[in-house]
C-alpha positions as CSV (number, residue, x, y, z in Angstrom):
1,K,-25.7,48.5,-25.9
2,A,-23.0,47.2,-23.6
3,L,-24.7,48.7,-20.6
4,G,-28.4,47.9,-21.2
5,P,-31.3,48.9,-19.0
6,W,-30.2,46.8,-16.1
7,G,-26.5,47.5,-16.3
8,C,-26.5,50.3,-13.6
9,A,-26.8,50.2,-9.9
10,E,-29.7,52.0,-8.2
11,A,-27.6,54.9,-7.2
12,Q,-26.4,55.4,-10.7
13,V,-30.0,55.3,-12.0
14,G,-31.0,58.0,-9.6
15,G,-28.2,60.2,-10.6
16,V,-29.0,59.8,-14.3
17,A,-32.7,60.6,-13.7
18,A,-31.8,63.8,-11.9
19,A,-29.4,64.8,-14.6
20,L,-32.1,64.3,-17.3
21,E,-34.6,66.3,-15.4
22,A,-32.2,69.2,-15.1
23,A,-31.1,69.0,-18.7
24,E,-34.5,69.8,-20.3
25,L,-34.1,67.7,-23.4
26,G,-36.8,69.7,-25.2
27,R,-34.5,72.7,-25.6
28,L,-32.2,70.5,-27.7
29,C,-35.0,69.9,-30.3
30,K,-34.9,71.9,-33.5
31,P,-38.4,73.6,-34.0
32,S,-40.5,72.4,-36.9
33,A,-41.9,74.6,-39.7
34,D,-45.4,75.0,-38.1
35,A,-43.8,75.9,-34.8
36,A,-41.7,78.5,-36.5
37,A,-44.8,80.1,-38.3
38,K,-46.8,80.3,-35.0
39,A,-43.8,81.9,-33.3
40,A,-43.6,84.5,-36.1
41,A,-47.3,85.3,-36.0
42,K,-47.2,85.8,-32.3
43,A,-44.2,88.1,-32.6
44,K,-46.0,90.2,-35.3
45,A,-49.1,90.6,-33.1
46,A,-47.0,91.7,-30.2
47,V,-45.2,94.4,-32.2
48,K,-47.9,96.0,-34.3
49,A,-46.5,99.5,-33.6
50,K,-43.2,98.4,-35.2
51,A,-44.3,96.9,-38.5
52,K,-40.9,97.3,-40.0
53,A,-39.3,95.2,-37.3
54,A,-38.7,91.5,-38.4
55,P,-39.7,88.6,-36.1
56,A,-36.9,87.0,-34.2
57,A,-35.7,83.8,-35.8
58,P,-35.9,80.7,-33.7
59,A,-32.6,79.9,-31.9
60,E,-30.6,77.0,-33.4
61,P,-29.7,74.1,-31.1
62,P,-26.1,74.0,-29.9
63,P,-23.6,71.8,-31.7
64,G,-23.9,68.1,-30.8
65,A,-27.6,68.5,-29.8
66,T,-28.7,65.7,-32.0
67,V,-26.4,63.2,-30.4
68,A,-27.2,64.4,-26.9
69,L,-30.9,64.2,-27.7
70,V,-30.6,60.6,-29.0
71,L,-28.6,59.5,-25.9
72,G,-31.1,61.2,-23.6
73,Q,-34.0,59.5,-25.2
74,L,-32.2,56.2,-24.9
75,V,-31.6,56.7,-21.3
76,E,-35.2,57.8,-20.7
77,A,-36.3,54.5,-22.4
78,Y,-34.0,52.5,-20.1
79,L,-35.3,54.3,-17.1
80,A,-38.9,53.7,-18.1
81,E,-38.2,50.0,-18.6
82,R,-36.6,49.7,-15.2
83,A,-39.5,51.6,-13.6
84,G,-42.2,49.6,-15.3
85,T,-40.8,46.0,-15.3
86,K,-39.1,43.6,-12.9
87,P,-35.5,42.5,-13.4
88,P,-35.5,39.6,-15.8
89,S,-34.7,36.2,-14.3
90,F,-31.5,34.5,-15.3
91,P,-32.0,31.3,-17.4
92,M,-31.4,28.0,-15.7
93,V,-29.7,26.4,-18.8
94,W,-26.2,27.8,-19.3
95,P,-26.6,30.4,-22.1
96,K,-23.9,31.4,-24.5
97,V,-23.4,35.2,-24.0
98,P,-21.7,37.5,-26.5
99,Y,-18.7,39.5,-25.3
100,L,-20.7,42.7,-25.7
101,Q,-23.2,41.6,-23.2
102,L,-20.8,40.4,-20.5
103,H,-21.5,43.3,-18.1
104,R,-25.3,43.2,-18.8
105,S,-25.4,39.4,-18.0
106,L,-23.5,39.9,-14.7
107,Q,-25.8,42.8,-13.7
108,Q,-28.8,40.7,-14.6
109,A,-27.6,38.0,-12.3
110,M,-27.0,40.5,-9.5
111,H,-30.5,41.9,-9.9
112,A,-31.8,38.3,-9.8
113,R,-29.9,37.9,-6.5
114,Q,-27.5,35.3,-7.9
115,Q,-23.8,35.0,-7.7
116,S,-22.2,34.3,-11.1
117,C,-19.8,32.0,-12.9
118,V,-18.3,32.8,-16.3
119,V,-17.1,29.8,-18.3
120,C,-14.4,30.8,-20.8
121,P,-13.8,28.0,-23.4
122,S,-10.3,29.2,-24.4
123,E,-7.3,31.2,-23.1
124,D,-8.2,34.1,-25.4
125,S,-11.7,34.4,-23.9
126,F,-10.3,34.1,-20.4
127,R,-7.9,37.0,-21.0
128,A,-10.6,39.1,-22.6
129,A,-12.9,38.6,-19.6
130,L,-10.0,39.3,-17.2
131,L,-9.2,42.6,-19.0
132,H,-12.8,43.7,-18.6
133,F,-12.8,43.1,-14.9
134,E,-9.5,44.9,-14.5
135,L,-10.7,48.0,-16.3
136,A,-14.0,47.9,-14.3
137,G,-12.1,48.1,-11.0
138,S,-13.2,44.8,-9.7
139,A,-11.4,43.2,-6.8
140,I,-9.5,40.2,-8.3
141,C,-8.3,37.2,-6.4
142,D,-6.0,34.9,-8.5
143,L,-6.6,31.4,-7.2
144,R,-4.2,30.0,-9.8
145,R,-1.3,31.8,-8.2
146,L,-2.4,30.7,-4.7
147,Q,-2.7,27.1,-5.9
148,V,0.8,27.2,-7.4
149,Q,2.2,28.6,-4.1
150,I,0.5,25.9,-2.0
151,N,0.8,22.8,-4.1
152,L,3.8,23.4,-6.4
153,C,6.1,26.0,-4.8
154,K,5.0,24.7,-1.3
155,S,5.7,28.2,0.0
156,L,2.2,29.1,1.3
157,S,0.0,27.3,3.8
158,I,-3.7,26.7,3.3
159,E,-4.4,29.1,6.2
160,G,-2.4,31.8,4.5
161,A,-4.4,31.3,1.3
162,R,-7.7,31.5,3.3
163,A,-6.6,34.8,4.9
164,E,-5.7,36.3,1.5
165,I,-9.0,35.3,-0.1
166,G,-11.0,36.6,2.9
167,R,-9.1,39.9,2.8
168,V,-10.0,40.5,-0.9
169,I,-13.7,39.6,-0.3
170,K,-13.9,41.9,2.7
171,D,-12.4,44.8,0.8
172,A,-14.9,44.2,-2.1
173,M,-17.8,44.1,0.4
174,Q,-16.6,47.4,2.0
175,R,-16.3,49.2,-1.4
176,G,-19.4,47.7,-3.0
177,V,-17.6,46.3,-6.0
178,R,-17.5,43.0,-7.8
179,V,-15.0,40.4,-6.5
180,V,-13.6,38.0,-9.2
181,L,-12.2,34.6,-8.3
182,L,-9.9,33.4,-11.1
183,L,-10.1,29.6,-11.2
184,G,-8.1,29.1,-14.4
185,D,-8.0,25.8,-16.3
186,S,-7.4,23.6,-13.3
187,P,-9.8,24.9,-10.6
188,P,-9.0,24.0,-7.0
189,N,-11.6,22.7,-4.7
190,L,-12.8,25.9,-3.0
191,R,-14.5,23.9,-0.3
192,R,-11.1,23.2,1.1
193,Y,-10.3,26.9,1.3
194,C,-13.6,27.9,3.0
195,D,-13.5,28.8,6.7
196,S,-16.2,30.1,9.1
197,Q,-14.2,33.2,9.9
198,Q,-11.6,33.9,7.2
199,F,-13.4,32.7,4.1
200,P,-17.1,31.9,4.9
201,I,-18.8,29.6,2.4
202,E,-22.0,31.8,2.7
203,A,-20.2,34.3,0.3
204,F,-21.3,32.0,-2.5
205,D,-25.0,32.4,-1.6
206,F,-26.4,35.8,-2.5
207,D,-29.2,35.5,0.1
208,K,-26.6,34.8,2.9
209,L,-24.2,37.7,2.2
210,G,-25.3,39.3,5.4
211,E,-24.0,36.3,7.4
212,A,-20.7,36.3,5.4
213,A,-20.2,40.0,6.1
214,T,-20.8,39.4,9.8
215,A,-18.2,36.6,9.8
216,L,-15.7,38.9,8.2
217,G,-16.4,41.7,10.8
218,L,-18.7,43.9,8.7
219,E,-22.1,45.1,9.6
220,R,-23.5,44.4,6.1
221,P,-22.1,44.2,2.5
222,S,-22.2,47.5,0.6
223,P,-24.7,47.7,-2.4
224,G,-23.0,46.6,-5.6
225,F,-21.1,43.7,-4.1
226,H,-21.2,40.7,-6.4
227,L,-19.1,37.5,-6.5
228,V,-18.0,36.1,-9.8
229,A,-16.0,32.9,-10.5
230,V,-14.1,32.7,-13.9
231,A,-13.0,29.3,-15.2
232,Q,-11.1,28.5,-18.3
233,L,-12.8,25.2,-19.3
234,R,-14.8,23.7,-22.2
235,R,-18.5,23.6,-21.5
236,A,-18.6,19.8,-21.2
237,T,-15.7,19.8,-18.8
238,A,-17.2,22.7,-16.8
239,E,-20.5,20.9,-16.4
240,R,-18.7,17.9,-14.9
241,L,-16.0,19.6,-12.9
242,L,-17.6,22.7,-11.4
243,Q,-20.0,20.6,-9.4
244,Q,-17.1,19.2,-7.5
245,V,-15.1,22.3,-6.8
246,L,-17.4,25.4,-6.7
247,P,-19.7,25.7,-3.7
248,G,-23.3,26.7,-4.6
249,V,-22.8,26.4,-8.3
250,D,-26.4,25.0,-8.7
251,E,-27.8,28.3,-7.4
252,M,-25.4,30.5,-9.5
253,A,-26.0,32.3,-12.8
254,V,-23.6,30.4,-15.0
255,F,-23.0,31.3,-18.7
256,V,-20.5,30.6,-21.4
257,L,-18.6,33.4,-23.1
258,D,-19.1,33.2,-26.9
259,E,-15.6,33.0,-28.5
260,A,-17.0,34.0,-31.9
261,T,-17.9,37.5,-30.6
262,L,-14.4,38.4,-29.2
263,P,-12.5,41.3,-30.6
264,A,-9.3,40.8,-32.4
265,A,-6.3,39.9,-30.2
266,S,-4.5,43.0,-31.5
267,A,-7.4,45.2,-30.5
268,L,-7.5,43.7,-27.0
269,A,-3.8,44.1,-26.6
270,E,-4.0,47.7,-27.7
271,E,-6.7,48.5,-25.3
272,G,-4.9,46.7,-22.5
273,G,-1.7,48.6,-23.2
274,Q,-3.2,52.0,-23.1
275,S,-3.3,54.0,-19.9
276,R,-7.1,54.3,-19.2
277,P,-8.9,55.2,-16.0
278,T,-10.2,52.3,-14.0
279,C,-14.0,52.8,-14.3
280,L,-17.1,51.3,-15.8
281,R,-16.8,53.5,-18.9
282,S,-13.4,52.1,-19.8
283,A,-14.7,48.5,-19.3
284,L,-17.8,49.2,-21.5
285,K,-15.7,50.7,-24.2
286,L,-13.7,47.4,-24.3
287,L,-16.8,45.4,-24.6
288,A,-18.0,47.6,-27.5
289,L,-15.0,46.8,-29.6
290,E,-15.9,45.2,-33.0
291,A,-15.8,41.4,-33.0
292,A,-13.0,39.9,-35.0
293,P,-14.2,38.7,-38.5
294,V,-14.5,35.0,-38.9
295,A,-13.1,33.5,-42.2
296,P,-16.0,32.2,-44.3
297,A,-14.3,28.9,-44.9
298,A,-13.7,28.4,-41.2
299,G,-17.2,29.3,-40.4
300,A,-18.6,27.0,-43.0
301,A,-16.4,24.2,-41.7
302,V,-17.6,24.7,-38.1
303,A,-21.2,24.9,-39.1
304,G,-20.9,21.8,-41.2
305,A,-19.3,19.9,-38.4
306,A,-22.0,21.0,-36.0
307,A,-24.7,20.0,-38.5
308,A,-23.1,16.6,-39.1
309,G,-22.9,16.0,-35.4
310,S,-26.5,17.0,-34.8
311,S,-27.8,14.9,-37.7
312,S,-25.9,11.8,-36.8
313,G,-26.5,12.1,-33.1
314,A,-22.8,11.7,-32.3
315,P,-20.9,14.3,-30.3
316,S,-18.2,16.2,-32.1
317,P,-14.7,14.9,-31.3
318,A,-13.1,16.3,-28.2
319,P,-9.5,17.7,-28.3
320,E,-6.6,15.6,-27.1
321,D,-6.6,15.1,-23.3
322,A,-9.9,17.0,-23.0
323,D,-11.0,14.8,-20.1
324,G,-7.5,14.1,-18.9
325,P,-6.0,15.2,-15.6
326,A,-5.5,18.9,-14.7
327,I,-2.1,20.2,-15.9
328,N,-0.5,23.3,-14.6
329,R,0.2,26.0,-17.2
330,E,1.7,28.6,-14.8
331,D,5.4,29.2,-14.5
332,F,6.8,28.4,-11.1
333,E,9.9,27.3,-9.2
334,Y,10.0,25.0,-6.2
335,I,13.2,25.1,-4.1
336,E,13.6,22.5,-1.4
337,S,16.6,23.1,0.9
338,F,15.7,20.2,3.3
339,G,15.5,22.2,6.5
340,E,14.0,21.2,9.8
341,D,10.5,21.7,8.4
342,W,10.9,19.3,5.5
343,Q,8.2,16.9,6.8
344,D,5.7,19.7,6.1
345,R,6.2,19.0,2.5
346,W,7.4,15.4,2.3
347,Q,6.1,12.1,3.6
348,L,7.7,8.7,4.3
349,G,7.2,5.8,1.9
350,P,4.8,5.3,0.3
351,S,5.8,1.7,-0.1
352,V,6.2,-0.2,3.2
353,K,6.7,-3.7,1.8
354,D,9.7,-5.5,0.3
355,E,9.9,-7.4,-3.0
356,N,8.3,-10.5,-1.4
357,G,5.3,-8.5,0.0
358,K,6.5,-8.5,3.6
359,E,6.3,-5.5,5.8
360,I,9.6,-3.5,6.1
361,R,10.8,-3.4,9.7
362,K,10.3,0.1,11.2
363,G,13.6,2.0,11.6
364,L,15.3,0.1,8.8
365,I,15.0,3.1,6.5
366,T,15.5,6.4,8.3
367,P,15.6,10.0,7.0
368,K,16.9,12.8,9.1
369,I,18.5,16.2,8.8
370,I,22.3,16.4,9.5
371,K,25.4,18.3,8.6
372,Y,27.5,16.3,6.2
373,P,30.3,15.5,5.4
374,A,32.7,15.8,8.3
375,N,35.1,18.0,6.3
376,P,34.1,21.6,7.3
377,K,35.0,22.8,3.8
378,D,32.3,20.7,2.2
379,A,29.8,20.3,5.1
380,K,26.2,21.3,4.4
381,M,22.9,20.8,6.1
382,C,21.2,18.0,4.1
383,L,18.7,15.2,4.3
384,Q,20.3,11.8,5.0
385,L,18.4,8.8,3.8
386,M,19.9,5.7,5.3
387,G,19.0,2.1,4.2
388,G,16.8,0.6,1.5
389,M,15.3,-2.7,0.3
390,P,16.6,-4.6,-2.8
391,N,14.2,-4.4,-5.7
392,A,11.7,-2.4,-3.6
393,P,11.2,1.1,-5.1
394,C,9.6,4.1,-3.4
395,T,10.5,3.2,0.2
396,G,12.2,6.5,1.2
397,I,10.4,9.9,1.0
398,W,8.0,11.4,-1.5
399,T,5.9,14.5,-2.2
400,T,3.0,15.3,-4.5
401,F,2.1,18.0,-7.0
402,Y,-1.4,19.1,-8.0
403,P,-2.3,19.9,-10.7
404,L,0.2,17.8,-12.7
405,I,3.4,19.8,-13.5
406,R,5.5,19.8,-16.6
407,P,8.8,21.0,-15.3
408,T,11.4,22.2,-17.9
409,E,14.3,22.0,-15.5
410,I,15.2,19.8,-12.5
411,E,18.4,20.3,-10.5
412,F,19.7,18.6,-7.3
413,E,22.9,18.1,-5.4
414,F,23.7,14.8,-3.7
415,T,26.4,12.4,-2.6
416,M,26.1,8.7,-1.6
417,N,27.9,5.6,-0.3
418,G,26.9,2.1,-1.2
419,K,27.4,-0.9,-3.4
420,V,28.2,-0.2,-7.0
421,D,25.8,-2.9,-8.3
422,M,22.7,-1.6,-6.4
423,P,20.7,1.4,-7.5
424,N,21.0,4.2,-4.9
425,A,20.2,7.9,-4.6
426,C,17.1,7.2,-6.9
427,V,15.1,10.3,-7.9
428,V,11.9,9.3,-9.8
429,F,9.1,11.5,-11.2
430,T,5.8,9.8,-12.0
431,E,2.3,10.8,-13.1
432,S,0.4,8.9,-10.4
433,P,1.2,7.7,-6.9
434,F,3.0,4.3,-6.3
435,D,0.7,1.4,-5.6
436,V,2.2,-2.0,-6.5
437,A,4.7,-1.7,-9.3
438,L,6.6,1.3,-10.4
439,P,5.9,1.0,-14.2
440,D,2.2,1.3,-13.4
441,C,2.8,4.9,-12.2
442,K,3.7,6.1,-15.7
443,V,7.3,7.0,-15.0
444,G,8.6,10.0,-16.8
445,V,12.1,10.6,-15.4
446,Q,14.0,8.0,-13.4
447,F,17.5,8.9,-12.2
448,I,19.7,6.3,-10.4
449,V,23.3,5.8,-9.4
450,R,24.5,2.3,-10.2
451,G,28.3,2.5,-10.6
452,A,27.6,5.8,-12.4
453,M,24.8,8.3,-12.8
454,Q,22.2,6.9,-15.2
455,L,18.8,7.6,-16.6
456,C,16.2,5.0,-17.3
457,G,14.9,5.5,-20.8
458,G,12.2,3.9,-22.9
459,G,11.8,0.2,-22.4
460,G,13.7,0.4,-19.1
461,N,17.1,0.8,-20.8
462,L,19.7,2.5,-18.6
463,V,21.6,5.4,-20.3
464,R,24.8,6.7,-18.7
465,I,25.0,10.4,-18.3
466,S,28.2,10.7,-16.3
467,N,31.0,12.2,-18.4
468,D,33.4,14.0,-16.1
469,G,34.7,11.3,-13.8
470,K,33.6,8.9,-11.1
471,I,31.5,9.7,-8.1
472,Q,33.7,10.1,-5.0
473,N,32.6,9.5,-1.5
474,D,31.8,12.5,0.6
475,K,32.0,14.8,-2.4
476,W,28.9,16.7,-3.6
477,N,27.6,16.0,-7.1
478,K,25.3,18.2,-9.1
479,V,22.8,17.0,-11.7
480,I,20.6,19.2,-14.0
481,M,18.0,17.8,-16.3
482,K,16.2,19.8,-18.9
483,I,13.0,18.4,-20.3
484,D,11.4,18.8,-23.7
485,W,7.7,18.0,-23.2
486,N,7.0,18.1,-27.0
487,E,9.4,15.3,-27.7
488,K,9.3,13.7,-24.2
489,M,13.1,13.9,-24.0
490,V,15.5,14.6,-21.2
491,V,18.9,16.4,-21.6
492,A,21.0,15.7,-18.5
493,Q,24.3,17.3,-17.4
494,V,26.4,16.4,-14.4
495,D,29.1,18.1,-12.3
496,T,31.2,15.8,-10.0
497,R,34.3,18.1,-9.7
498,G,32.7,21.4,-8.7
499,K,34.0,23.1,-12.0
500,G,30.6,23.5,-13.7
501,Y,28.4,21.3,-15.7
502,A,30.0,19.2,-18.5
503,P,28.5,19.5,-21.9
504,A,25.4,17.3,-22.5
505,I,26.2,14.2,-24.6
506,Q,23.0,12.3,-24.6
507,T,19.2,12.7,-24.9
508,V,17.1,10.2,-23.0
509,P,13.5,9.5,-23.8
510,F,10.9,9.2,-21.0
511,R,10.6,5.8,-19.6
512,D,6.9,5.9,-20.3
513,E,5.9,8.2,-23.2
514,S,2.3,8.1,-22.0
515,C,3.2,10.2,-19.0
516,R,1.2,13.5,-19.2
517,G,2.8,15.3,-16.3
518,F,4.5,14.7,-12.9
519,G,2.3,14.3,-9.9
520,C,4.8,12.6,-7.6
521,C,8.5,12.7,-6.7
522,F,10.2,9.8,-5.0
523,I,13.7,9.6,-3.4
524,Y,14.9,6.2,-2.2
525,N,17.7,3.6,-2.1
526,T,17.6,-0.1,-2.9
527,D,20.8,-1.0,-0.9
528,M,20.2,-2.0,2.8
529,Q,23.6,-0.6,3.7
530,G,23.5,2.3,1.3
531,T,23.1,5.9,2.3
532,C,22.5,9.0,0.2
533,W,22.5,12.7,1.2
534,F,20.6,15.5,-0.6
535,S,21.4,19.1,0.1
536,N,18.8,20.7,-2.2
537,L,16.3,20.1,-5.0
538,R,15.0,22.6,-7.5
539,I,12.0,22.1,-9.8
540,R,11.2,24.8,-12.3
541,Q,8.6,25.2,-15.0
542,N,9.4,27.8,-17.6
543,Q,9.2,27.4,-21.4
544,A,12.3,29.6,-21.9
545,D,14.5,27.0,-20.3
546,M,14.7,24.7,-23.3
547,E,16.1,27.6,-25.4
548,N,19.2,27.8,-23.2
549,V,20.3,24.2,-23.5
550,D,24.0,23.8,-24.6
551,N,23.6,21.8,-27.8
552,E,27.2,21.9,-29.0
553,A,28.1,18.4,-27.7
554,L,24.7,17.1,-28.6
555,D,25.1,18.3,-32.2
556,A,28.6,16.8,-32.5
557,R,27.3,13.5,-31.1
558,R,24.4,13.6,-33.5
559,Q,26.6,14.2,-36.5
560,L,28.9,11.4,-35.5
561,A,26.0,9.0,-35.1
562,Q,24.7,10.1,-38.6
563,R,28.1,9.4,-40.2
564,L,28.2,6.0,-38.5
565,R,24.8,5.2,-39.9
566,E,25.8,6.3,-43.4
567,K,28.9,4.1,-43.2
568,E,26.9,1.2,-42.0
569,Y,24.4,1.7,-44.8
570,Q,27.2,2.0,-47.4
571,R,28.8,-1.2,-46.1
572,A,25.5,-3.1,-46.4
573,V,25.0,-1.8,-50.0
574,D,28.5,-2.9,-51.0
575,A,27.8,-6.4,-49.6
576,D,24.5,-6.6,-51.5
577,M,26.2,-5.6,-54.7
578,E,28.9,-8.2,-54.2
579,V,26.3,-10.9,-53.7
580,G,24.3,-9.6,-56.7
581,M,27.4,-9.7,-59.0
582,K,28.0,-13.3,-58.1
583,M,24.4,-14.3,-58.7
584,G,24.5,-12.5,-62.0
585,A,27.6,-14.3,-63.1
586,I,26.0,-17.7,-62.5
587,S,22.6,-16.9,-64.1
588,C,23.9,-15.1,-67.1
589,T,26.6,-17.5,-68.2
590,K,26.1,-18.8,-71.8
591,E,27.6,-21.7,-73.8
592,H,31.0,-20.1,-74.1
593,G,31.3,-19.8,-70.3
594,M,31.2,-16.1,-70.1
595,N,28.6,-13.9,-68.5
596,L,27.1,-10.8,-70.1
597,A,29.7,-8.4,-68.9
598,E,32.6,-10.6,-69.9
599,E,31.0,-11.1,-73.3
600,Q,30.6,-7.4,-73.8
601,R,34.2,-6.8,-72.8
602,A,35.4,-9.4,-75.3
603,N,33.3,-8.0,-78.1
604,N,34.6,-4.4,-77.4
605,S,38.2,-5.5,-77.4
606,S,37.9,-7.3,-80.7
607,F,36.2,-4.3,-82.2
608,M,39.0,-2.0,-81.1
609,M,41.5,-4.3,-82.7
């Protein structure tokens, strides 16, 4: 069932046909009663002289003959279908394909001379498809990893990425296997990666594979080569996004993997953990796993929602941030040491105007690589950023990240000289690039030095994070910030003495809680005579980082704040009670001049006497 009549290549079909011809399936059949009687009569006629001799009993088929016969007949039916019909054309409308028929659909597209694209609506379906391709021995090119190395780690050039993609495609063409491009949930624009020699765009057109092979230095692609792109996107998002990033998608066979037909996650994990040979049989066995049962209540709810949506004509509600910007889910670490090649990753600006809208004179703000400070013991190669403009942010250097990142740890080392009342050594992370005003960029983390190290929290309030002494000139200071994206909170620690980070004492909310990720990083001063030096910057995205935060000081501060709130509350209650007693004394006073409490006290005392 997983293979289907069109699931084999021509060479495999020829081999199976030859095997069936040599097998003589008729020998596996058990003779009927009539056939046995005729064989007995023939044997009697041949041995009239030996009347006492019994006829030879018909031979029993060997063990497993029934299963072999059924399989042989199934293969004969498949071969007859392939010989008598043409390959079915792939539907133009994106069909929803069960997991069992993944291989059959890909083979159907290949016979129809179309490259393929598999749309996986969830992470589970993406992993299941990837496991199938791995077991089938496909050549896999992980564009998610390349995108992280280019745009986030900034450790790989676009030329290097083209060379790696071209190498994988060339290897698949030589071996005649399927090549799989993993696009992930934030697909890059593959047109930017295409090159006439390293990564020819003709590879996305089945009818132009010969030209692509020639560009890669091959005579022709081997039979069986097929290009497949795999994206982890909802259908609506894929219909909108793939047109922009995937060349030739209009001519491709595109289908959506049906999530309801996936095996249980435990079964997939068990199959993936076993040591199986890399072959088509292993991949088909994975596809033949039983689908995970769907709870009746959940199925009814889904069906009811679908029926309600179709009857009302309104689309079903989309999940949160379904049509928002692409966000990176891969773990990575970007380390910037500010070497001589820093301009390959950073740009000047972007703002070139002061607070009054006038152009900033060229040369007023200058970045360069120097060794600082003069003391050989502390001297390091670093980036010196000299000058700034009052009340004019984002005038130094900046870099971008795509897709948006959600770092869990940011660390840098710096020193500075300048006025204590002016923000200097500013490090700002925003969702969008700077245009006119900084708040319009959806600021997430904003670090400044204004007399002390501070973070700008919600509403623009400055929160001091320095707790181990003042900043000293020509002395390096370290800052580490750990970010909780669920709460949109920053936990910052500083080290101004070189003795390790002091315990965290404060959590600071994002300046703008609507920030969905960081797409830009800015470093600048706002003091015309100020100078800052940065020796390194490290940005890391790993969910395990938040588990290692030192919460001892934070917990102590939280308990202190809670006790203060309780004291304040008790003080307010006591004040209200005092006012209430006075009001009660006035309103409850009777003709004898006593209120109710005084009257009860007097009555009780007379009764005791």
